[in-house]
C-alpha positions as a printed Julia matrix, in Angstrom:
64×3 Matrix{Float64}:
  82.14  125.56  75.83
  85.48  123.79  75.15
  86.01  120.5   76.78
  88.38  117.53  76.85
  88.44  114.17  78.55
  91.25  113.1   80.87
  91.84  109.82  82.76
  92.77  110.15  86.36
  96.32  108.82  87.11
  95.27  107.51  90.51
  91.94  105.78  89.95
  91.68  105.57  86.15
  88.26  107.05  85.92
  87.57  109.33  82.85
  86.85  112.99  83.64
  85.29  115.68  81.49
  87.42  118.88  81.9
  86.23  122.41  81.01
  89.17  124.08  79.33
  88.14  127.69  80.22
  87.87  126.62  83.91
  90.97  124.66  83.85
  93.1   127.72  82.73
  92.21  129.45  86.13
  92.37  126.5   88.42
  93.87  122.94  88.24
  91.33  120.28  87.36
  90.76  117.35  89.86
  89.16  113.92  89.41
  85.56  113.78  90.4
  85.9   110.38  91.97
  89.08  110.5   94.03
  90.03  114.24  93.92
  93.49  113.73  92.5
  94.98  116.34  90.24
  94.62  115.73  86.55
  97.56  116.46  84.07
  95.74  118.87  81.67
  97.9   121.67  80.19
  96.29  124.15  77.7
  93.87  121.39  76.45
  96.65  118.79  76.17
  96.4   115.71  78.44
  99.33  113.74  79.76
  98.67  110.11  80.11
 100.53  106.79  80.88
 100.25  103.81  78.59
  97.25  102.43  80.74
  95.61  105.85  80.74
  95.81  106.09  76.98
  94.3   102.67  76.66
  91.39  103.68  78.9
  91.01  107.04  77.13
  90.72  105.55  73.66
  88.43  102.74  74.9
  85.91  104.96  76.82
  86.06  108.4   75.28
  83.12  109.41  73.25
  85.38  111.47  71.0
  88.36  110.39  68.91
  91.74  110.6   70.76
  94.53  112.38  68.91
  98.11  111.19  70.06
 101.43  112.74  69.46
């Protein structure tokens, strides 16, 4: 099962996103139900979201 992690743009919580499931329906935050910006396994984040993701993610974050 392919997964990625995405910070919520609204509440800042880190969410684990199933990439197979996200291809058929838009992923949402488990805490506040806001839409997460995940596109084909790529996560769009703000500066604060990137800081949260790199600090809390159990996996290395690759940025471009």
